[in-house]
N, C-alpha and C positions, 0 to 999 in steps of 0.2 A: 410366505412372509406374513407374520402376525399383524394384527391391527396396530399394535404399538410401533412395530417397525415401519409400517406404512405411514403412520402419523409422523414419526421421527424423520423419515425420508422427505415427507411433505414439508415439514418445518425447515429442513436443510435447504430444500429447493427454493422456498419462498425467501429465506434469509439471504441466499446467494443472489437472488434477483434484486432484493432490496439493497444489498451491498453494492451491486453494480450501479444502481441508480444513484446511490450516495456518492460513490467514487466519481461517477460522471459529473454529478452536480458540483462537487468540490473542485475537481480539476478543470472543468471546462466552462462552468456557468458562474461560479462565484466571482471570477475576474470581471464579469460584466456589471457587478454591483458597485455602488459607490465605495471608494476606498475606505471610508470611515466604517463601513459595515463588514469589511473583510475579516477582521480578527474575531468579532463576536459570532458572525455566521460560521466561520471556520471552526470555532470551538464547539458550536452546537452540532455541526455535521460530523466532526471528529468523534463526539460523544456517541452519536448514532452509528458511526462506522465501527467503533469499539464493540458495541453491544451486538450489532447484527453479525459481526465477524465470528463471534462466539458460536452462534447458532448455525452458521454456514459450515461449521466443522461437524464431522461425524463422531469424533472421539475426543477424549481429554477436555471436555467442555468445562468441568469444574475448575481445573487449573487455569485455563485460559480466561474463564470468567473472573476469577480472583484477580488476575493481572489486569483485566479490562477495568474492573472497579477501581483499582489503584491508579490506573492511567486516567480515568475520568476525573477522579478526585484531584489528582495533581494538576491536570489540565485546567480545571476550573479555578483552583486556588491560585495557580500561576497567572491566569487571566484576570482574576479579580484584584490581586495584590500587585501584579506587574513588577515582580522583583526578579532581577537577572538570575540569581542563584536558583530560585524556584523554577524559572523557565528552563534552565539547564537540566534540572532534575526531571521535570516533566518530559523533556525531549528524550532523555535517556530511558525513561520508562516506556515511552512510545516506541523507541527503537527495539527494545526487548519484545514488546507486544507484536509489532509488525513483522519482526523476524520470525517469531513463532508461527504467526498466521501464514506467512509465505511458505515456510517449511511444511506445515501441516497440510496446506492446500496441494503442494506438489506431491506429498506422500499419498494424499487422498486420490489425486488424479492417477498416480502410478498404480494404485491398488484397484482402481475401477476396472470392470471386466469389459466394458465397451465404451466407445466414443459417442455417447449420446449428448443431448442438448445440455444436460446438467454438468457434464464433464467439461464441455466447451465453455460454459458459463464460469466454472471454477478456474479454468485456464486464464480467462480474461481477467477475472478478479485477482488471481495470483500476480499477474503482470502489473496491474494497477496498484496493488498493495506493495509490490516490490518498489514501484515508483515512490509511494508514500514513505517507505523505509528510507530510501536514499534522499528524499526531500528533507527528512529529519536530520540525516547526516550532514547535508549541506547547511542546514540551519545551525547545527552545532559548530561546524567549521567556521561559519561566519561569526558566531558568538566568540569563538576562541581568538579569531583575528578578523576584524571587520574588512581587512584588505585582501582576504583570501580569494574573493571573486570580484570582478569589475561590474558590480550592479550599478545601474544608472542612478538609482535612488540611494541617498545617504542612509536611509533607514529602511532596508529591504524587508518585505513581509513574507508570509508563508507562501503566497501565490508567486512571488518572485523566485523563491527556492524551488517550488514545484515546476515552474516554467523551465528553469535551467535543467532540472533533473530529467524531465521527459524529453526535452530537446536533445539532451546528451544520450539518454537511453536509446532513442531511435536513431542515433548517429546523424541527425539532421544538422545540428550545430550551426546556427545562423552567425555566430561570432560576436553578437552584441553583448553577451556575457561570457567572460573567459576566466579560467583559473589563473591566479597571479603568483601563487606560492607553490613550492614543491609538494607540500602535503595536499593542497587543493587540486593540483594537477593529477596526483596519484588517485585522489578520490574520483575525479572526472573519468580517468581511465577505468577505474573499477566499475563505475556506473555504466559506461558504454559497453564494457566487456560482459558484465553480468546480464545486462538487457539482451544482448545478442545470444548469450549462452542459454538464457531462459527460453527464448523463442525457439532455438534449435532443439533443445531437449524436449520441450512440450510438443512441438510439431512431430518429432520422432516418435514420441509415445502415442500421440493421437493416430498417426498413420499406422503404427504397429497394431493398435487396438482395432482400428477399422479393418485392416487386412485380416486380422485374426477372426473377427466377427464374420467376415465374408467367407472364410474357409469353413467355419463352423456351420454356416447355412448350407454350404455345398454338401 
């Protein structure tokens, strides 16, 4: 492995570590902040997630970086102007970006030769990014019809959408937030199914790589 390849692998590893920290902070720690800080803090963290996601990938960084820049710009314009149409455009760009990141991470995991710590890190990030993807879908569904889900707040925020998404992905489902319309029920089923399929597929790949590495050593 050349010096450049080693440096590139190092950058990818550090970026994946940073991405995990950012995802963890956004999903689990931002809700502890005052509600008035949620939107601004979420926008800042999303910006960092967009940029770190690019360098967490091994290929196609230029294309993903271009989309990340568009996502960052639309995210901040939507935050500053707070116009419904701009918010919708921003969410649609976010969906495209998160979808590409999840797909690229899965391909990256599939192409890896062994199940080392970096692959496990990518697997966790892929799951969390899948959650952010569906969080955005829930936000759009609520934008289309505010009665799509039975959120307790009349003005649900990103953390509310994130809460419902991850509770559904893990099939925990407390029942405090439920889909109320046919399309939102379909979305909830998609979220829970996709979450379980992701876990099953990734575990199968990791076990296969671990077993293959064990045979190679013998």
